[in-house]
C-alpha atoms as a printed R data frame, in Angstrom:
   type eleno elety resid chain resno       x       y       z
1  ATOM     1    CA   MET     A     1  -2.455  17.379 -20.698
2  ATOM     2    CA   SER     A     2  -2.257  13.776 -19.322
3  ATOM     3    CA   TRP     A     3  -0.563  12.346 -15.944
4  ATOM     4    CA   GLN     A     4   2.191   9.737 -15.959
5  ATOM     5    CA   ARG     A     5   4.398   7.921 -13.206
6  ATOM     6    CA   ALA     A     6   7.400  10.157 -12.737
7  ATOM     7    CA   GLU     A     7  10.533   8.583 -13.676
8  ATOM     8    CA   ASP     A     8  13.185   7.336 -11.016
9  ATOM     9    CA   LEU     A     9  10.874   5.060  -9.357
10 ATOM    10    CA   ALA     A    10  11.121   1.543  -8.410
11 ATOM    11    CA   TRP     A    11   7.947  -0.380  -7.584
12 ATOM    12    CA   VAL     A    12   6.402  -3.775  -6.740
13 ATOM    13    CA   GLN     A    13   2.663  -4.505  -6.104
14 ATOM    14    CA   SER     A    14   1.773  -7.141  -3.379
15 ATOM    15    CA   ALA     A    15   0.020  -9.990  -5.131
16 ATOM    16    CA   HIS     A    16  -1.751 -11.022  -2.130
17 ATOM    17    CA   SER     A    17  -2.883  -7.632  -1.060
18 ATOM    18    CA   GLY     A    18  -2.966  -5.244  -3.779
19 ATOM    19    CA   VAL     A    19  -0.747  -2.955  -2.263
20 ATOM    20    CA   VAL     A    20   1.720  -1.183  -4.106
21 ATOM    21    CA   GLN     A    21   5.084   0.289  -3.099
22 ATOM    22    CA   VAL     A    22   6.445   2.565  -4.457
23 ATOM    23    CA   ALA     A    23  10.425   3.705  -4.011
24 ATOM    24    CA   THR     A    24  12.010   7.471  -4.684
25 ATOM    25    CA   PHE     A    25  15.405   7.450  -5.871
26 ATOM    26    CA   PRO     A    26  17.992   9.174  -4.863
27 ATOM    27    CA   ASP     A    27  16.419  10.275  -1.666
28 ATOM    28    CA   THR     A    28  14.870   7.033  -1.117
29 ATOM    29    CA   GLN     A    29  11.657   7.371   0.182
30 ATOM    30    CA   VAL     A    30   8.885   4.451   0.085
31 ATOM    31    CA   TYR     A    31   5.582   4.799   0.142
32 ATOM    32    CA   SER     A    32   2.859   2.406   0.542
33 ATOM    33    CA   LEU     A    33  -0.474   2.503  -1.985
34 ATOM    34    CA   ASP     A    34  -4.005   0.936  -1.512
35 ATOM    35    CA   GLY     A    35  -7.376   1.472  -2.201
36 ATOM    36    CA   GLY     A    36  -7.782   4.572  -5.043
37 ATOM    37    CA   ALA     A    37  -4.377   5.017  -4.947
38 ATOM    38    CA   ALA     A    38  -3.228   1.814  -5.951
39 ATOM    39    CA   VAL     A    39  -6.128   1.522  -9.020
40 ATOM    40    CA   ILE     A    40  -4.711   4.971 -10.152
41 ATOM    41    CA   TRP     A    41  -1.243   3.965  -9.719
42 ATOM    42    CA   LYS     A    42  -1.916   0.682 -11.903
43 ATOM    43    CA   LEU     A    43  -3.786   2.825 -14.499
44 ATOM    44    CA   LEU     A    44  -0.866   4.791 -15.211
45 ATOM    45    CA   ASP     A    45   1.137   2.349 -16.481
46 ATOM    46    CA   GLU     A    46   0.605   4.424 -19.658
47 ATOM    47    CA   PRO     A    47   0.307   8.367 -19.455
48 ATOM    48    CA   MET     A    48  -3.421   9.317 -19.138
49 ATOM    49    CA   GLY     A    49  -5.647  12.436 -19.220
50 ATOM    50    CA   ARG     A    50  -7.706  13.163 -16.069
51 ATOM    51    CA   ASP     A    51 -10.824  12.726 -17.586
52 ATOM    52    CA   GLU     A    52 -10.075   9.408 -19.153
53 ATOM    53    CA   LEU     A    53  -8.761   8.193 -16.262
54 ATOM    54    CA   VAL     A    54 -11.958   9.079 -14.147
55 ATOM    55    CA   SER     A    55 -13.960   7.135 -16.968
56 ATOM    56    CA   ARG     A    56 -11.932   3.879 -16.514
57 ATOM    57    CA   ILE     A    57 -12.073   3.813 -13.051
58 ATOM    58    CA   THR     A    58 -15.406   4.470 -13.108
59 ATOM    59    CA   GLU     A    59 -15.913   1.325 -15.503
60 ATOM    60    CA   ASP     A    60 -14.141  -0.935 -13.540
61 ATOM    61    CA   VAL     A    61 -16.264  -0.191 -10.164
62 ATOM    62    CA   LEU     A    62 -19.387   0.989 -11.741
63 ATOM    63    CA   LEU     A    63 -19.525   4.318 -10.349
64 ATOM    64    CA   ILE     A    64 -20.622   7.605 -11.566
65 ATOM    65    CA   PRO     A    65 -17.453   9.896 -12.752
66 ATOM    66    CA   ASP     A    66 -19.206  12.809 -10.717
67 ATOM    67    CA   ASP     A    67 -18.681  10.939  -7.636
68 ATOM    68    CA   ILE     A    68 -15.181  10.281  -7.890
69 ATOM    69    CA   SER     A    69 -13.749  13.075  -9.918
70 ATOM    70    CA   GLU     A    70 -12.841  15.080  -6.848
71 ATOM    71    CA   GLU     A    71 -11.686  12.506  -4.566
72 ATOM    72    CA   VAL     A    72  -9.437  11.361  -7.988
73 ATOM    73    CA   ASP     A    73  -7.952  14.746  -8.405
74 ATOM    74    CA   ARG     A    74  -7.438  15.107  -4.655
75 ATOM    75    CA   CYS     A    75  -5.053  11.665  -5.001
76 ATOM    76    CA   LEU     A    76  -3.293  13.087  -8.161
77 ATOM    77    CA   SER     A    77  -2.674  16.026  -6.657
78 ATOM    78    CA   GLN     A    78  -1.584  13.802  -3.147
79 ATOM    79    CA   LEU     A    79   0.928  11.896  -5.587
80 ATOM    80    CA   ALA     A    80   2.100  14.852  -7.537
81 ATOM    81    CA   GLY     A    81   3.170  16.233  -4.009
82 ATOM    82    CA   LEU     A    82   4.987  13.231  -3.161
83 ATOM    83    CA   GLY     A    83   6.729  13.130  -6.712
84 ATOM    84    CA   LEU     A    84   5.236   9.733  -7.619
85 ATOM    85    CA   VAL     A    85   3.540  11.185 -10.387
86 ATOM    86    CA   GLU     A    86   3.570  14.227 -12.965
87 ATOM    87    CA   GLN     A    87   1.584  16.156 -15.193
88 ATOM    88    CA   ARG     A    88   2.440  16.765 -18.490
């Protein structure tokens, strides 16, 4: 299974701060993603499995996968709960 951004969303990233603003439709909820959530959002430009996602994050910031796996799982769960990402 892979994770991907949900459909019917609009988003923009601040060039200055790196914060990602995501709006849902039709209910028009706006969420601000920063830190790890913004990194995950950007990586999900294409559908990606959880293990690949963890691997890509650890490559970029030189961390050990076991050190961030739970954090990535928690973030994906929260983003899914908000309707911003989905698992297929």
